[in-house]
Every structure is written in C-alpha cells, then in structure tokens.
DOSE-987785 format. One record per residue (C-alpha): residue number from 1; x, y, z; residue in three letters. Coordinates in Angstrom, 2 decimals, decimal comma. Example, Ala and Ser with C-alpha at 12.3 -4.5 7.8 and 13.67 -1.06 7.14 Angstrom:
! residues 2
- k;east;north;up;r
- 1;12,30;-4,50;7,80;ALA $
- 2;13,67;-1,06;7,14;SER $
***
This chain:
! residues 82
- k;east;north;up;r
- 1;-64,70;-81,93;-13,61;MET $
- 2;-63,97;-78,38;-12,24;ALA $
- 3;-62,40;-77,29;-15,68;ALA $
- 4;-65,47;-78,42;-17,44;THR $
- 5;-67,81;-76,51;-15,11;LEU $
- 6;-65,66;-73,39;-15,36;GLU $
- 7;-65,78;-73,60;-19,12;TRP $
- 8;-69,38;-74,03;-19,17;GLY $
- 9;-69,68;-71,01;-17,02;LEU $
- 10;-67,49;-69,01;-19,21;VAL $
- 11;-69,53;-70,13;-22,20;ALA $
- 12;-72,77;-68,96;-20,43;VAL $
- 13;-71,05;-65,53;-19,63;GLY $
- 14;-70,04;-65,16;-23,35;ALA $
- 15;-73,63;-66,06;-24,39;GLY $
- 16;-75,14;-63,47;-22,12;LEU $
- 17;-72,75;-60,90;-23,60;ALA $
- 18;-74,18;-61,96;-26,98;GLY $
- 19;-77,65;-60,97;-25,66;VAL $
- 20;-76,22;-57,38;-25,50;GLY $
- 21;-75,53;-57,41;-29,21;VAL $
- 22;-79,04;-58,77;-29,87;LEU $
- 23;-80,65;-55,81;-28,06;GLY $
- 24;-78,54;-53,42;-29,77;THR $
- 25;-79,60;-54,76;-33,16;GLY $
- 26;-83,40;-54,55;-32,21;ILE $
- 27;-82,64;-51,09;-30,87;GLY $
- 28;-80,96;-49,82;-33,93;GLN $
- 29;-83,66;-51,17;-36,29;GLY $
- 30;-86,39;-49,56;-34,13;TYR $
- 31;-84,71;-46,05;-34,11;ALA $
- 32;-83,89;-46,35;-37,99;THR $
- 33;-87,62;-47,11;-38,68;GLY $
- 34;-88,64;-44,17;-36,44;ARG $
- 35;-86,24;-41,90;-38,17;ALA $
- 36;-87,71;-42,91;-41,50;ALA $
- 37;-91,20;-42,10;-40,29;ASP $
- 38;-90,08;-38,77;-39,05;ALA $
- 39;-88,49;-37,83;-42,31;VAL $
- 40;-91,71;-39,01;-44,09;GLY $
- 41;-93,71;-36,62;-41,91;ARG $
- 42;-91,35;-33,61;-42,04;ASN $
- 43;-88,96;-33,89;-45,13;PRO $
- 44;-87,57;-30,38;-44,29;GLU $
- 45;-86,02;-31,67;-41,13;ALA $
- 46;-84,09;-34,43;-42,87;GLU $
- 47;-80,58;-33,19;-42,20;ALA $
- 48;-81,28;-32,66;-38,53;ALA $
- 49;-82,97;-36,04;-38,27;ILE $
- 50;-80,17;-37,77;-40,09;ARG $
- 51;-77,45;-36,15;-37,70;LYS $
- 52;-79,23;-37,23;-34,65;MET $
- 53;-79,73;-40,72;-35,94;LEU $
- 54;-76,14;-41,26;-36,89;ILE $
- 55;-74,94;-40,00;-33,38;MET $
- 56;-77,56;-42,27;-31,64;GLY $
- 57;-76,57;-45,16;-33,79;LEU $
- 58;-72,91;-44,67;-32,95;ALA $
- 59;-73,51;-44,59;-29,25;ILE $
- 60;-75,79;-47,57;-29,52;THR $
- 61;-73,21;-49,52;-31,49;GLU $
- 62;-70,44;-48,95;-28,96;SER $
- 63;-72,43;-50,95;-26,27;SER $
- 64;-72,66;-53,88;-28,90;ALA $
- 65;-68,79;-53,61;-29,41;ILE $
- 66;-68,24;-53,54;-25,72;TYR $
- 67;-70,42;-56,57;-25,36;ALA $
- 68;-68,53;-58,40;-28,16;LEU $
- 69;-65,22;-57,55;-26,61;VAL $
- 70;-66,26;-59,05;-23,30;ILE $
- 71;-67,34;-62,23;-24,96;ALA $
- 72;-64,08;-62,58;-26,90;ILE $
- 73;-62,13;-61,88;-23,76;LEU $
- 74;-63,95;-64,44;-21,90;LEU $
- 75;-63,27;-66,99;-24,27;ILE $
- 76;-59,82;-66,53;-25,19;PHE $
- 77;-58,53;-65,49;-21,81;VAL $
- 78;-60,10;-68,59;-20,08;PHE $
- 79;-58,38;-70,74;-22,61;ASN $
- 80;-54,99;-69,24;-21,84;LYS $
- 81;-55,33;-69,79;-18,11;THR $
- 82;-56,99;-73,41;-18,29;ALA $
***
C-alpha cells in the first residue's frame, strides 16, 4: 500500500513539473506574437527585435527543460529505488 501511495505522489510531482512546460509554451507563443506585432509596427527594428526575441525564448526554454528533467528524474529514480 505504501509503495502505491509513494508512486502516486511521484506521478503527481511529475505532472506538476509538466505544468511548467505548459506555461512555457504559452509564454513563448505570447512573446512571439508580440514580436510579430512590433515588427509590423516598426520594420526597421526587425534585427534588434529578432535578437531580443531569440534571447528571451532561449531563457524561457531553459525553464521548460528544467521542468522536463525534474519530471524524468522523479519517474526513473523512483523506479530504481522502489
């Protein structure tokens, strides 16, 4: 019974880490849309907007990778110890 409860809590933790990935996807979509609006209003600043967008998306993507790594670690490390 205790192993089942522990596995359930690990699954909940991995699912909560997945929420971090969902939030990252929403944030990247919003940032890309706003960058497209900015380029539409000021085409001369396209290079500067693109550079800032790529840097921002890279930083945002790193948080999604961290959330994914934590979810994978929770699932596979728990399987080794159980």
